[in-house]
N, C-alpha and C positions, 0 to 999 in steps of 0.2 A: 633717622640718620640724616635726612636732608635738613631737618630743623636744627640739628646740632652743629652742622658745618659752619654757619656764620658765627656762632658763639665761640667755636674753637679758633677760627681765624682772628676774631676780635681779641680774644685772650692772648694769643700768641703775639699779636701786633703790640698790645699794651706792654707786655712784659719785655719784649725786645727793645721797645722805645725807651722804657725806664732804665733798663740795664745799660744801653748805649749812652743815655743822658748822664747817668751817674758816673760812668767811666770817663766821659769827656770832661765833666766838671772836676773830677779828681785829677785828671791830667792838667787841666788849666791851673788848678791850685798848686800842683807840683811845680809847674813852670814858673809861676809867680814866686813861689817860695825859694826856688833855686836862684832867681835874680836878686833876691834880697841878701844882704850881708849879715843879717842878724841870725844867730844860731837858733833862737827860739822860733823864729818864723820858719826857718827851714825844717825844724822838727815838727812844727804844726803842719806844714805842707806835706811832709812825709806821712804823718798820721792821717791827714785827710785823704791822701792818695790810697793808703792802706784800707781805710774805711770804705772809700768809694769802690775799690776793687772787690772787697768782700760783699758790699751791697750789690754790685753788678753781678757777682757770682751767684748770690742768693736769688736775684731776679731771673738769671739764666736757668738755675736749677729748678726754680718754680715753673718756669715755662716748659722745661724738659719733662717734669713730672706731669704737668697738665697735658702735655702732648702724649705722653705714655698712657695716661688714664683715658684720654679720648680714643687713642688707638685700641686700647683694650676693650673699651665699651663698643666701639665700632665692630671689632672682631667678634665680640660676644653676640652682638645683634645679628651679625652675618651668620654666625654659627647657629643661633636660634632659628633664623629664617631658613637656613639650610636643613636643620633638623625637622622643622615643620613640613618642608617640601618632601623630605625623605619619608616622614610619617604618612603624608597624603599619598605618595607614590606606593608605599607599602600597603596601605589600605586598598588602593586601586588594584594593586597586584593580587591581593587576597581575594577581592571580588572577582577579578578575572579568572583566578585559579578555581574559585568555587563554581563559576559558570562553566569552565572547561571540564571540571569533574562531573557536573550534572549532565553536560552534553556527552561526556564519555560513558556515563551509565546508560543514557538513552541509546547511544550507538551500540553498546554491548547488548542491550535488550533487543534492538533491531537486528543485530547480527545473529542472536540466538533464534529469533523468529525466522530469519532468512535461511539459517541452517536447517531448521525443522521443515520449512517449505521445500527446501532442496531435497531433503530426504524423502518427503512425500512424492515429489516430482520424479525422483529416481525410481521409487517403487512403481509409479504409474508407467514410466518408460519401460521398466522391466516387464510389467504385465502386457503392455502394448507390443513389445518385442516378441513375447511368447505367443500372443494372439496372432501376430503377423507370421510367425513361423508355422503355427498350426494351419492358418489359412493358406499359406504357400504350399504346405504338404497336401492339403485337401485339393487345391487347384491342380497340382501336378497329378494327383490320383485321378481327378475328373478328366484331365486331358488324356491320360493313359487309357482310361476306360472309353473315352470318346473315340480314340484311335482304334481300339480293339472291337468296338461295337459294329454289328452288321446293319446294313441299311435294308429295310423291308418296305416294299411298295404296297400300300394299302389301297384298295379300290375306293373310289369316291362314291358317296351316297347317291348323288344325282347323276348316275351314269346313263348314257343313251343306249347302251347295248341291251338293257332289260326292258321288255315291253310291259307297260302298265296294263293291268287287268281291271276291268270295271266289275261292279256287282252283278250286272246282267250277264257278262261272260261267265261268271262263276255259277250262276243259277241255270244257265242254258247248257252248260257242259254236262257230259255224261257222268262225270265225277263230282256232281254237285253235292253239297252236304245235305244230309237227311236229318229229319228229327229223330229217327231211330238211332242214329249214330252219335247222338249227343250224350255226353257223360253227365251224370247227375252232379249238379253244383252243390256246394254246401247250403244247407237249408237255413233260411233266415226266419226268425220268429218275430212277428209283428204284435206288439202288445197293444190291445184296445182296452177301453174302460170295462167292457163286460165279456168279450170273447177273445180268446187267444188261439190262433191257428197257424200251423206252418204253411208257408207259401211255396208250392212246388215251382221249380224253375224250369225243368225240362218236361215236355208233355209225355215223354215215355214212362213217367212215374205218376199214375193216376192217384187221386186221393183215396184213402182207405176209411176215412171217417166222415160221418155227416157233418156238415158245416164247413168243410174245407173247400176252398176255391181251387178249381182246376182249369188249366188252359185248354182251349179247344184242341181236338185231335189234329194231328198234322195231315198233310196231303196224303192221299192213297199212294200205294206203291206203284211205281211206273210213271207217275206224273211229276213234272217239275214243281218243286215247292215254291211258294211265294216268299218274298223277302220278309223277314221278321218285322213285326210292328211293335212299337213301344206303347206301354200302357202304365197308368199310375195305379198303385195298390188301393183297393177299397172302392 
C-alpha cells in the first residue's frame, strides 16, 4: 500500500494536468474563432472546442476510473490484512480455548480427588467422634467409681511397731522348731551315671535301703537344736 501511493498521486496529477491543458487550449481556440469574421473559422473553433471538451472529459473519466481502481485495491488489501488478523486471532483464541479446556479437565480431576479425600476425612472425624464419646463415657464411669470407692489404709512393710527376731531368738525360745516337727518335703531324685537314690530331706524319715544317704539324727529331746547347715549333694 505504501508503494502504490506515489504511483496513484502521479497518475492523478498527469490526468488532471492533461485535462486542464486540453480544456484551456479549446477555450483559447474558441475565443480566437469568435474574434474572426469568417464563418469557417468560427465553425472550426467550435469543433475544436467540442473536441477539447470531449478530450478533457475523457482524461477526467480516466482519472476517476484510476482513482476508483486504486481505492478498490486499497480496500481489498485492507480487507485481506484484516482477514489475516482475524484468522490469527481466531487461531490464538482456539489455542487459548484448548488450554482452558485442558486446565478445566485437570481441575475437575483435582476436585474429584479432593471430594474423595473429604469423604475419607469425614469418616475419620466420625470415628474419632465415636472414640471421643466412648472415652468420655469411660471417664465419667471411672470418676463415679472413684467417688464411690472406700479408702483402706494398709500397713507399711517397714513398720517400727513389730520387733525383728533373729535366728538365735528363735532357737533359744521354748517354742523353737524341732526336727521331729518337720514335714516331709517332696523327694528329689538325683541321677548318677551308675547309682540312683532318693535323697531324704527331713531327718525324721530314715533311709530304708542300703546305699541311700541319710542326714545325721537331730538333737535329742529337751536340748536346743543347732541351726541347720547347708551341704552339697554327693
